[in-house]
VEXDREN-2710 file (C-alpha; in Angstrom, 1 decimal):
% VEXDREN-2710
k/r/px/py/pz
1/MET/1.4/82.1/-153.3
2/ASN/0.2/80.9/-149.8
3/ARG/-3.3/82.3/-148.7
4/PRO/-3.9/81.6/-145.4
5/TRP/-6.8/83.5/-144.9
6/SER/-8.3/81.1/-147.6
7/ARG/-7.1/78.0/-145.6
8/THR/-7.5/76.4/-142.1
9/PHE/-7.1/73.4/-139.8
10/SER/-9.2/70.7/-139.0
11/THR/-6.9/67.6/-138.9
12/LEU/-4.5/67.3/-135.7
13/ARG/-2.2/64.9/-135.1
14/VAL/-0.9/64.6/-131.5
15/SER/2.6/62.6/-130.4
16/LEU/2.0/61.1/-127.3
17/THR/5.7/60.3/-126.7
18/GLN/8.9/60.4/-128.8
19/ALA/9.5/56.7/-127.6
20/CYS/9.7/53.9/-129.7
21/ASN/10.0/49.8/-129.2
22/GLN/10.8/50.0/-133.2
23/THR/13.8/51.6/-135.0
24/CYS/12.4/52.0/-138.7
25/SER/15.1/53.2/-141.0
26/TYR/12.9/56.0/-142.6
27/CYS/11.7/57.3/-139.2
28/VAL/14.7/57.0/-137.1
29/ASP/18.7/58.2/-137.9
30/PRO/20.7/55.7/-137.1
31/LYS/23.4/57.8/-135.8
32/ALA/21.6/60.3/-133.9
33/SER/20.8/59.8/-129.9
34/ARG/17.7/57.2/-128.5
35/ALA/17.4/59.9/-125.9
36/VAL/13.8/61.3/-125.2
37/SER/13.5/64.9/-124.4
38/ALA/11.1/66.2/-121.7
39/GLU/7.9/65.7/-122.6
40/LEU/4.3/67.1/-120.8
41/PRO/2.3/65.0/-118.6
42/PRO/-0.4/63.5/-120.9
43/GLU/-3.1/65.4/-118.8
44/GLN/-1.2/68.6/-120.5
45/LEU/-1.2/67.4/-123.9
46/ALA/-5.1/66.8/-123.3
47/LEU/-5.5/70.4/-122.3
48/LEU/-3.8/72.0/-125.2
49/VAL/-5.9/69.0/-127.6
50/GLU/-9.0/70.7/-125.7
51/TRP/-8.1/74.3/-126.4
52/LEU/-6.8/73.4/-129.8
53/HIS/-10.3/72.2/-130.8
54/SER/-12.2/75.2/-129.0
55/SER/-10.5/77.4/-131.6
56/LEU/-10.3/75.5/-134.1
57/GLY/-13.5/73.1/-134.6
58/LEU/-11.6/70.1/-135.4
59/HIS/-12.9/67.3/-137.6
60/LYS/-10.1/64.6/-136.5
61/ILE/-7.6/64.0/-134.3
62/LYS/-5.0/61.1/-134.7
63/LEU/-2.6/59.8/-131.8
64/THR/0.4/59.0/-133.0
65/GLY/4.4/58.3/-131.6
66/GLY/7.0/57.5/-131.6
67/GLU/4.5/54.7/-130.5
68/PRO/1.9/55.8/-129.2
69/LEU/0.7/52.3/-127.3
70/LEU/4.0/52.4/-125.1
71/GLY/3.4/53.1/-121.6
72/ASN/0.5/54.3/-119.7
73/ARG/0.8/58.2/-121.7
74/ILE/-2.1/57.2/-123.7
75/ASN/-4.5/55.8/-120.6
76/ARG/-3.6/59.2/-118.9
77/PHE/-4.3/61.5/-122.4
78/LEU/-7.9/59.6/-123.3
79/ALA/-8.6/59.9/-119.2
80/ALA/-8.3/63.8/-119.5
81/LEU/-9.1/64.2/-122.9
82/PRO/-13.1/65.7/-122.2
83/PRO/-15.6/64.4/-125.1
84/LEU/-14.7/66.7/-128.4
85/ALA/-18.3/67.3/-129.9
86/GLY/-18.0/66.6/-134.2
87/VAL/-14.1/64.8/-133.7
88/GLU/-13.5/61.7/-135.1
89/LEU/-10.5/60.2/-133.3
90/GLY/-8.0/57.7/-134.8
91/LEU/-4.2/55.9/-133.6
92/THR/-1.6/55.4/-135.5
93/THR/0.4/52.1/-134.3
94/ASN/3.2/50.1/-135.2
95/GLY/0.7/47.4/-133.4
96/GLN/3.5/45.9/-131.4
97/ARG/1.0/46.4/-127.9
98/LEU/-1.9/46.8/-130.1
99/GLU/-3.7/43.2/-128.6
100/GLU/-3.4/44.6/-125.5
101/LYS/-4.3/48.0/-125.5
102/LEU/-7.6/47.0/-127.5
103/PRO/-10.2/47.3/-124.6
104/LEU/-8.9/50.5/-123.6
105/LEU/-9.3/51.7/-127.2
106/GLU/-12.5/50.5/-126.9
107/SER/-13.6/51.9/-124.3
108/TYR/-12.9/55.9/-125.2
109/GLY/-14.3/55.4/-128.6
110/VAL/-10.9/55.0/-130.7
111/ARG/-12.3/53.0/-133.7
112/ARG/-10.2/53.9/-136.4
113/ILE/-6.7/52.3/-136.4
114/ASN/-3.9/52.3/-138.7
115/VAL/-1.1/49.8/-138.5
116/SER/2.6/50.3/-139.7
117/LEU/3.4/47.3/-142.0
118/ASP/6.5/47.2/-144.3
119/SER/6.9/43.9/-145.2
120/LEU/5.0/40.4/-144.4
121/ASP/8.5/38.4/-144.3
122/PRO/9.8/38.1/-140.6
123/VAL/13.3/38.9/-141.0
124/ARG/12.9/42.1/-143.5
125/PHE/10.2/43.2/-141.2
126/ASN/13.0/42.8/-138.6
127/GLN/15.2/44.8/-140.7
128/ILE/13.8/47.4/-141.5
129/GLY/12.4/48.5/-137.6
130/GLY/13.2/45.9/-135.6
131/GLY/10.4/44.0/-133.9
132/ARG/8.0/41.2/-134.3
133/LEU/6.2/40.6/-137.2
134/GLU/3.8/38.2/-135.4
135/LEU/2.7/41.0/-132.6
136/THR/1.8/43.0/-135.3
137/LEU/-0.4/40.7/-137.3
138/GLN/-2.0/39.2/-133.6
139/GLY/-3.0/42.7/-133.1
140/ILE/-4.5/43.4/-136.8
141/GLU/-6.5/40.3/-136.6
142/ALA/-7.7/40.9/-132.6
143/ALA/-8.7/44.7/-134.1
144/LEU/-10.8/43.0/-136.8
145/ALA/-12.5/40.5/-134.7
146/ARG/-13.9/43.4/-132.5
147/GLY/-14.9/45.3/-135.1
148/PHE/-12.6/48.2/-135.0
149/SER/-11.9/50.2/-138.6
150/LEU/-8.3/49.3/-139.9
151/LYS/-6.1/50.5/-142.8
152/LEU/-2.4/49.5/-142.7
153/ASN/0.4/51.9/-144.2
154/GLN/3.5/50.6/-146.1
155/VAL/6.4/52.8/-146.7
156/PRO/8.0/51.4/-149.5
157/MET/11.4/51.6/-150.4
158/LYS/13.6/50.6/-153.4
159/GLY/15.5/47.6/-152.7
160/ILE/14.6/47.3/-149.5
161/ASN/10.5/46.5/-149.5
162/ASP/9.8/47.3/-152.9
163/LEU/8.8/43.2/-153.5
164/ASP/6.8/43.4/-150.7
165/CYS/4.1/45.8/-151.7
166/MET/1.9/43.3/-154.1
167/PRO/2.1/40.5/-150.7
168/LEU/0.6/43.6/-148.7
169/LEU/-1.9/44.4/-151.1
170/GLU/-3.6/41.1/-151.2
171/PHE/-3.2/40.6/-147.2
172/ALA/-5.2/43.8/-147.2
173/LEU/-7.7/42.9/-150.1
174/HIS/-8.3/39.4/-148.3
175/ARG/-9.4/41.1/-145.2
176/LYS/-10.9/43.9/-146.4
177/MET/-9.1/46.5/-145.3
178/GLU/-7.4/49.7/-147.1
179/LEU/-3.7/49.9/-147.8
180/ARG/-1.6/53.1/-147.9
181/PHE/1.5/53.4/-149.8
182/ILE/3.4/56.5/-148.4
183/GLU/6.0/57.7/-150.4
184/LEU/9.8/58.4/-148.5
185/MET/10.0/62.0/-147.5
186/PRO/13.7/64.2/-148.0
187/MET/13.7/64.8/-144.1
188/GLY/16.1/64.6/-141.4
189/HIS/18.4/62.0/-142.0
190/LEU/16.9/61.0/-145.8
191/GLN/17.5/64.3/-147.3
192/GLY/20.0/64.0/-150.6
193/GLU/21.5/60.9/-151.3
194/GLY/19.5/58.7/-149.4
195/PHE/16.5/60.2/-150.3
196/ALA/17.2/59.5/-154.3
197/ARG/18.7/55.9/-153.4
198/LEU/15.8/54.7/-151.8
199/PHE/12.9/56.7/-153.0
200/TYR/10.0/54.3/-154.9
201/GLY/7.3/56.5/-156.2
202/LEU/3.3/56.4/-157.6
203/GLU/4.5/55.9/-161.0
204/GLU/6.3/52.5/-160.1
205/LEU/4.3/51.3/-157.7
206/VAL/1.0/51.6/-159.9
207/ALA/2.7/49.5/-162.3
208/ASN/4.0/47.1/-159.7
209/LEU/0.3/46.7/-158.7
210/GLY/-1.2/46.8/-162.6
211/SER/1.1/43.5/-163.4
212/ARG/-1.9/41.9/-161.8
213/TYR/-4.6/44.4/-161.1
214/LYS/-6.5/46.4/-163.0
215/VAL/-5.8/49.8/-161.2
216/THR/-8.4/53.0/-161.5
217/GLU/-7.8/56.1/-160.1
218/LEU/-10.3/57.7/-157.8
219/MET/-11.0/61.0/-157.3
220/ARG/-8.9/62.9/-154.8
221/PRO/-11.4/64.4/-151.8
222/PHE/-10.3/67.8/-151.4
223/GLY/-7.8/68.0/-148.2
224/SER/-7.1/64.1/-148.5
225/THR/-3.6/63.1/-148.5
226/ALA/-3.9/59.9/-150.5
227/LEU/-5.0/59.3/-154.2
228/LEU/-6.9/56.5/-154.1
229/PHE/-7.0/53.4/-156.4
230/ALA/-10.1/50.6/-157.2
231/VAL/-8.3/47.7/-157.9
232/SER/-10.3/44.4/-160.0
233/LYS/-8.5/41.1/-160.9
234/ARG/-6.7/41.0/-164.5
235/THR/-6.5/37.1/-164.2
236/LYS/-7.8/34.4/-162.5
237/ASP/-7.0/34.1/-158.8
238/LEU/-7.4/30.6/-157.8
239/ALA/-7.5/32.3/-153.8
240/LEU/-10.2/34.2/-155.4
241/GLU/-12.2/32.0/-157.7
242/ASP/-15.5/32.4/-156.1
243/ARG/-15.1/35.9/-157.9
244/PRO/-15.7/36.8/-161.7
245/VAL/-12.1/37.9/-163.5
246/GLY/-12.9/42.2/-163.5
247/SER/-14.7/42.2/-160.5
248/PRO/-14.0/44.8/-157.7
249/GLN/-11.6/43.8/-155.3
250/GLY/-11.2/46.6/-153.2
251/ARG/-9.0/50.1/-153.4
252/PHE/-5.5/50.8/-152.2
253/GLY/-4.4/54.9/-151.3
254/VAL/-0.8/56.1/-152.2
255/ILE/0.3/59.4/-150.2
256/ALA/2.2/60.4/-153.0
257/ASN/3.9/63.7/-151.3
258/HIS/7.0/63.6/-153.8
259/SER/5.0/62.5/-157.2
260/ARG/1.8/64.5/-156.9
261/PRO/1.8/67.1/-154.3
262/PHE/-1.3/68.1/-152.0
263/CYS/0.5/71.0/-150.3
264/GLY/-2.0/73.1/-151.9
265/ASP/-5.0/72.0/-149.6
266/CYS/-3.2/70.2/-146.6
267/ASP/-5.1/71.1/-143.3
268/ARG/-3.1/69.2/-141.2
269/LEU/-1.5/70.6/-137.8
270/ARG/0.9/68.4/-135.4
271/LEU/1.3/68.9/-131.7
272/SER/4.4/67.0/-130.6
273/ALA/4.6/65.3/-126.9
274/ASN/7.1/68.3/-125.6
275/GLY/4.2/71.0/-127.0
276/GLU/5.3/72.3/-129.6
277/LEU/3.2/73.0/-132.6
278/VAL/4.0/72.2/-136.5
279/GLY/1.5/73.7/-139.0
280/CYS/4.3/72.3/-141.8
281/LEU/6.4/69.7/-142.5
282/SER/8.4/71.3/-144.7
283/SER/9.4/74.7/-143.0
284/GLY/10.3/73.6/-139.9
285/ALA/9.1/76.5/-138.0
286/LYS/8.0/75.3/-134.4
287/PHE/5.6/77.0/-132.1
288/ASP/5.7/76.3/-128.5
289/LEU/2.6/76.0/-126.8
290/LYS/4.2/75.5/-122.8
291/PRO/4.1/79.1/-121.9
292/LEU/0.2/79.3/-122.3
293/LEU/-0.4/76.2/-119.6
294/SER/0.7/79.0/-116.8
295/LEU/-2.0/81.3/-118.2
296/PRO/-5.1/81.8/-117.0
297/ALA/-7.4/79.9/-120.2
298/PRO/-9.1/83.2/-121.3
299/GLU/-5.4/84.4/-122.0
300/ALA/-3.9/81.2/-123.5
301/GLN/-6.8/80.5/-125.6
302/SER/-6.1/84.1/-127.3
303/ALA/-2.7/83.8/-127.1
304/LEU/-3.4/80.3/-128.7
305/ARG/-5.3/81.8/-131.7
306/GLN/-2.6/84.4/-132.5
307/ILE/0.1/81.4/-132.8
308/LEU/-2.4/79.2/-134.8
309/ALA/-2.4/82.4/-137.3
310/GLN/1.3/82.6/-137.6
311/ALA/1.8/78.4/-137.7
312/LEU/-1.2/78.6/-140.6
313/ALA/1.4/80.8/-142.3
314/THR/4.1/78.6/-142.8
315/LYS/2.1/76.6/-144.6
316/GLN/3.9/75.4/-148.2
317/PRO/1.2/76.6/-151.3
318/LEU/2.2/73.7/-153.8
319/ALA/5.2/71.4/-152.6
320/PHE/7.3/69.8/-150.1
321/VAL/10.6/71.0/-150.4
322/GLY/12.5/68.9/-147.4
323/SER/13.0/69.6/-144.0
324/ASP/15.4/68.6/-141.1
325/LEU/12.6/67.6/-138.8
326/GLY/12.3/64.3/-137.8
327/MET/9.7/62.1/-138.1
328/LYS/10.2/60.1/-134.7
329/THR/9.7/63.8/-133.0
330/ILE/6.6/65.2/-134.5
331/GLY/4.5/62.1/-135.2
332/GLY/4.2/60.3/-138.6
END
């Protein structure tokens, strides 16, 4: 049973644009139009975020896309967003334009970045989503050099990039970054046969990494999407020979939405670039906030609180059950 009175939203993901400079196979339907529907001016998105924070007391805001670093929408959004007390502001990006945008992010206090990196093989990287691997790697190294806090995201897919899991983990460990493996979700064009064919889940992943590392599951914080695992070397590794065998190397996370659902304590809310609010990916219900922008602020915020109650009621109580929504339009 879903009990909305015992839940709240504390994390907001804001899609700044549907546009993207990559076409990742797990995100983009190859048969769908690449056209971008009408998007709100970034200044209006920033106002909606301000109102949402006022109503909810948000703890985290993550800027997503499409690709949020395309064009100057992020410049305008950050300039329009007032300081929000108690909010950790982060970003998810494919890294293709990360290096050039670092000064901007730094100037507005965006210090936590998730970078999508599905393979370290340049050919496979390009086959999965297009783009140039070297640009993403340059962005990662530049961000680390400037002291940003980075996590890496990989969506492992059977027969496509499952062999990249180990190299990516070692890449992350050597740079003291946390790697997050994100299980494929039966959404949009990846429902049914496509999902079943490509799904590479928690059990296979941990067995794979456990062939070289000792993997120990840690306690999952309440509301966290990721299961966390500590890793230490099982055997001597010449690249890390200054460390004793069995010493801790770091940790990785698995967002195991299918294998071990976390819907019961999910606190996430999504705002699309065209002003639609989504309380649960599994329900597919959208709530249009654009009409609120024409109301006086007190009336708009009163109406917003009613919408938030409806959005909260859409949350699945136990597990994701599939959705026609596409990640490209509502943020990854």
